[in-house]
C-alpha positions as CSV (number, residue, x, y, z in Angstrom):
1,M,-70.3,-42.1,-49.3
2,V,-66.7,-41.3,-48.8
3,T,-63.9,-42.7,-46.6
4,S,-61.8,-40.7,-44.2
5,R,-59.6,-41.4,-41.2
6,T,-59.4,-37.8,-40.2
7,A,-63.0,-36.7,-40.5
8,P,-65.2,-35.9,-37.5
9,I,-67.3,-38.8,-36.2
10,L,-70.5,-36.8,-36.6
11,R,-71.2,-33.8,-38.9
12,A,-74.5,-31.9,-38.9
13,T,-75.0,-29.5,-41.8
14,K,-77.8,-26.9,-42.1
15,L,-80.4,-29.0,-40.2
16,T,-83.9,-27.5,-40.3
17,K,-87.0,-29.1,-38.8
18,R,-90.6,-27.8,-38.9
19,Y,-93.7,-28.9,-37.1
20,G,-96.6,-27.5,-39.0
21,Q,-96.3,-23.8,-39.1
22,R,-93.6,-23.8,-36.4
23,T,-89.9,-24.0,-37.3
24,A,-88.2,-25.7,-34.3
25,L,-84.7,-25.9,-35.8
26,I,-83.0,-23.6,-38.3
27,D,-79.8,-24.2,-40.2
28,A,-78.0,-26.0,-37.3
29,S,-74.4,-27.0,-38.3
30,F,-71.5,-28.4,-36.2
31,E,-68.9,-31.2,-36.0
32,L,-68.2,-33.7,-33.3
33,W,-64.9,-35.5,-32.9
34,S,-64.2,-38.9,-31.4
35,G,-63.8,-38.7,-27.6
36,E,-65.4,-35.3,-27.4
37,V,-68.4,-34.4,-25.2
38,L,-70.6,-31.7,-26.6
39,A,-73.3,-30.0,-24.5
40,I,-76.4,-28.4,-26.1
41,V,-77.9,-25.8,-23.8
42,G,-80.8,-23.3,-23.9
43,E,-84.1,-22.6,-22.2
44,S,-87.2,-24.7,-22.8
45,G,-88.4,-24.4,-26.4
46,S,-84.9,-23.4,-27.7
47,G,-84.7,-26.4,-30.0
48,K,-82.1,-28.4,-28.2
49,S,-84.2,-31.6,-27.9
50,T,-85.3,-31.3,-31.5
51,L,-81.7,-31.1,-32.6
52,L,-80.8,-34.1,-30.5
53,N,-83.7,-36.2,-31.9
54,V,-82.7,-35.3,-35.5
55,L,-79.0,-36.1,-34.8
56,A,-80.1,-39.5,-33.4
57,A,-82.3,-40.2,-36.4
58,R,-85.4,-40.3,-34.1
59,D,-86.8,-37.5,-36.3
60,R,-86.2,-36.7,-39.9
61,P,-85.1,-33.1,-40.8
62,D,-86.9,-31.1,-43.5
63,A,-83.5,-29.9,-44.7
64,G,-79.9,-30.6,-44.1
65,T,-77.8,-33.7,-43.5
66,V,-76.3,-35.8,-40.6
67,E,-73.2,-37.7,-41.5
68,F,-71.6,-40.4,-39.3
69,Q,-68.2,-42.0,-39.7
70,L,-68.6,-45.8,-39.5
71,K,-65.9,-48.1,-37.9
72,D,-64.3,-48.8,-41.3
73,G,-63.9,-45.0,-41.9
74,T,-66.8,-44.8,-44.3
75,I,-68.7,-41.5,-43.9
76,S,-72.4,-42.1,-44.4
77,D,-75.4,-39.8,-44.6
78,V,-77.6,-41.2,-41.8
79,F,-80.9,-40.4,-43.7
80,Q,-79.7,-42.1,-46.8
81,M,-79.4,-45.4,-44.9
82,T,-82.2,-47.9,-44.9
83,E,-84.3,-48.2,-41.9
84,A,-82.7,-51.5,-41.1
85,Q,-79.2,-49.9,-41.2
86,R,-80.3,-47.2,-38.9
87,R,-81.8,-49.6,-36.4
88,L,-78.5,-51.6,-36.4
89,L,-76.5,-48.5,-35.9
90,A,-78.7,-47.5,-32.9
91,R,-78.2,-51.0,-31.3
92,T,-74.4,-51.1,-31.8
93,D,-72.4,-48.0,-32.5
94,W,-74.9,-45.5,-30.9
95,G,-76.5,-45.2,-27.5
96,F,-79.4,-43.0,-26.3
97,V,-79.8,-42.2,-22.6
98,H,-83.4,-40.9,-22.0
99,Q,-84.4,-38.3,-19.4
100,N,-87.0,-40.7,-18.1
101,S,-85.4,-44.0,-17.5
102,A,-88.6,-45.8,-18.1
103,D,-88.4,-44.7,-21.7
104,G,-84.9,-46.4,-22.1
105,L,-85.5,-49.6,-20.1
106,R,-87.8,-52.5,-20.3
107,M,-89.4,-52.3,-16.9
108,D,-91.0,-55.8,-17.0
109,V,-87.7,-57.7,-17.4
110,S,-84.8,-58.1,-15.1
111,A,-81.8,-55.7,-14.8
112,G,-79.6,-58.4,-16.4
113,A,-82.0,-58.9,-19.3
114,N,-82.0,-55.2,-19.9
115,V,-78.2,-55.1,-20.3
116,G,-78.0,-58.4,-22.2
117,E,-80.8,-57.6,-24.6
118,R,-78.5,-55.4,-26.8
119,L,-76.0,-58.2,-27.0
120,M,-78.7,-60.7,-28.0
121,A,-79.8,-58.4,-30.8
122,L,-76.2,-58.9,-32.2
123,G,-76.5,-62.7,-32.0
124,D,-75.0,-63.5,-28.6
125,R,-77.0,-66.5,-27.3
126,H,-74.7,-68.0,-24.6
127,Y,-76.7,-67.5,-21.4
128,G,-73.7,-67.8,-19.1
129,Q,-71.7,-65.2,-21.0
130,L,-74.6,-62.8,-21.2
131,R,-75.2,-63.1,-17.5
132,A,-71.5,-62.6,-16.6
133,T,-71.3,-59.6,-18.9
134,A,-74.5,-58.1,-17.3
135,C,-73.1,-58.6,-13.8
136,D,-69.8,-57.0,-14.9
137,W,-71.6,-53.9,-16.3
138,L,-73.9,-53.6,-13.2
139,A,-70.7,-53.4,-11.1
140,R,-69.2,-50.9,-13.5
141,V,-72.2,-48.6,-13.0
142,E,-72.1,-49.2,-9.2
143,I,-75.1,-51.5,-9.0
144,D,-74.6,-54.6,-6.8
145,P,-74.5,-57.6,-9.2
146,S,-76.7,-59.5,-6.8
147,R,-79.5,-57.3,-8.2
148,V,-79.1,-58.8,-11.6
149,D,-82.5,-60.6,-11.4
150,D,-84.4,-57.7,-9.9
151,L,-86.8,-55.7,-12.0
152,P,-86.0,-52.0,-12.7
153,K,-89.3,-51.0,-11.0
154,H,-87.7,-51.9,-7.7
155,F,-84.7,-49.6,-8.3
156,S,-84.4,-46.0,-7.2
157,G,-84.3,-43.3,-9.9
158,G,-80.6,-43.0,-9.8
159,M,-80.1,-46.8,-10.1
160,R,-82.5,-46.8,-13.1
161,Q,-80.4,-44.2,-14.8
162,R,-77.2,-46.1,-14.1
163,L,-78.9,-49.3,-15.4
164,Q,-79.9,-47.4,-18.6
165,I,-76.3,-46.3,-19.0
166,A,-75.1,-49.9,-18.7
167,R,-77.7,-51.1,-21.2
168,N,-76.4,-48.5,-23.7
169,L,-72.7,-49.0,-23.2
170,V,-72.5,-52.8,-23.2
171,T,-72.1,-52.9,-27.0
172,R,-69.2,-50.4,-26.6
173,P,-70.7,-47.7,-28.9
174,R,-68.6,-44.8,-30.2
175,L,-71.3,-42.2,-29.9
176,V,-73.9,-41.7,-27.1
177,F,-76.8,-39.2,-27.1
178,M,-78.0,-38.1,-23.6
179,D,-81.2,-36.2,-23.0
180,E,-81.2,-34.4,-19.6
181,P,-79.8,-37.6,-17.9
182,T,-79.7,-36.0,-14.4
183,S,-83.0,-34.3,-14.5
184,G,-85.4,-35.1,-11.6
185,L,-82.7,-36.6,-9.4
186,D,-81.7,-35.1,-6.1
187,V,-78.4,-33.2,-5.8
188,S,-76.4,-36.0,-4.2
189,V,-77.6,-38.6,-6.7
190,Q,-76.9,-36.2,-9.6
191,A,-73.3,-35.7,-8.4
192,K,-72.6,-39.5,-8.3
193,L,-74.2,-40.0,-11.8
194,L,-72.2,-37.1,-13.3
195,D,-69.0,-38.5,-11.8
196,L,-69.8,-41.9,-13.3
197,L,-70.6,-40.4,-16.7
198,R,-67.4,-38.5,-16.7
199,Q,-65.3,-41.6,-15.9
200,L,-67.0,-43.8,-18.5
201,T,-66.8,-41.2,-21.3
202,Q,-63.0,-40.9,-20.6
203,Q,-62.3,-44.6,-20.2
204,M,-64.2,-45.5,-23.3
205,D,-63.1,-42.5,-25.4
206,L,-66.8,-41.9,-26.2
207,A,-68.1,-39.1,-28.4
208,S,-71.2,-37.8,-26.6
209,V,-73.9,-35.2,-27.2
210,I,-75.7,-34.2,-24.1
211,V,-78.8,-31.9,-23.9
212,T,-79.1,-30.1,-20.6
213,H,-80.6,-27.0,-19.1
214,D,-78.1,-27.2,-16.2
215,L,-74.9,-25.2,-17.0
216,A,-73.1,-26.9,-14.1
217,V,-73.7,-30.2,-15.8
218,A,-72.3,-28.8,-19.0
219,R,-69.3,-27.4,-17.3
220,L,-68.5,-30.7,-15.6
221,L,-69.0,-33.0,-18.6
222,A,-68.6,-31.2,-21.8
223,H,-65.5,-30.1,-23.8
224,R,-67.5,-27.8,-26.0
225,M,-70.9,-26.2,-25.8
226,I,-73.6,-25.1,-28.2
227,V,-76.1,-22.5,-27.1
228,M,-79.5,-22.5,-28.8
229,Q,-82.2,-19.8,-28.9
230,R,-85.5,-20.1,-30.9
231,G,-84.2,-23.0,-33.0
232,R,-80.9,-21.4,-33.9
233,I,-77.3,-22.0,-32.6
234,V,-76.3,-18.5,-31.4
235,E,-73.0,-19.4,-29.8
236,T,-70.5,-22.2,-29.7
237,G,-67.1,-22.7,-28.2
238,L,-65.1,-24.4,-25.5
239,T,-67.3,-24.9,-22.5
240,D,-65.2,-22.8,-20.0
241,Q,-64.8,-20.1,-22.6
242,V,-68.5,-19.8,-23.3
243,L,-69.5,-19.9,-19.6
244,D,-66.7,-17.5,-18.4
245,D,-66.8,-15.1,-21.3
246,P,-70.1,-15.3,-23.1
247,Q,-70.3,-13.2,-26.3
248,H,-74.0,-13.4,-27.4
249,P,-76.5,-11.4,-25.4
250,Y,-78.7,-14.5,-24.9
251,T,-75.8,-16.5,-23.6
252,Q,-75.0,-13.7,-21.2
253,L,-78.5,-13.8,-19.9
254,L,-78.4,-17.6,-19.6
255,V,-75.2,-17.6,-17.7
256,S,-76.3,-14.8,-15.4
257,S,-79.4,-16.9,-14.6
258,V,-81.9,-14.3,-15.7
259,L,-83.4,-16.9,-18.0
260,Q,-85.0,-19.9,-16.2
261,P,-85.0,-23.4,-17.8
């Protein structure tokens, strides 16, 4: 481990992942800086979700490293940490917003409990404070605090996604992973959710990695973009630059909508 105040918050180096005979990820490398939103785009099967799961330590790579800068400036190889250290990191400094909100929420407990649970995992046991914080975060993600005792199963799809965001951000993480967070929502609900995400990432100076097949989502949210094809990063750059002047033939096809997600 080394210590640096000027290093990126996340660095991936030559990440490779195989599933049996299939290589899903090949030599993926990039850096992510504090406050930056990075979009990973590509058609289905391009490797973007595999890369996200490896970055978030939900899957172990066959080769390569993922380094994260801790709050004290220490740079640590995520896969050299103990399992307990990685779990703590996932509950505190990281967040993960799932495509399917049911995968990121406890559907059998109240909205307030979903938000407060992460704080309880850090030792907060004061019921009044937990409830007040949950209500505050429900309001921040545009859910009426009077719904604090309602179960997520009684919420709409858009409300569930907003609740999942509140659950992840309540511990004020510095890095959030998002897997197709607007997929399956109708256009008007998508627009409201994207506006909320943009506001929160700016207000909290969050570093974010977002996987999406929707280039409009990438343009709205991301500062930079990675384009993947067959497990490889084929193009990277500022989002507007990549979308307005794509250089790689695959990116050109993607932008011109010849390829379908």
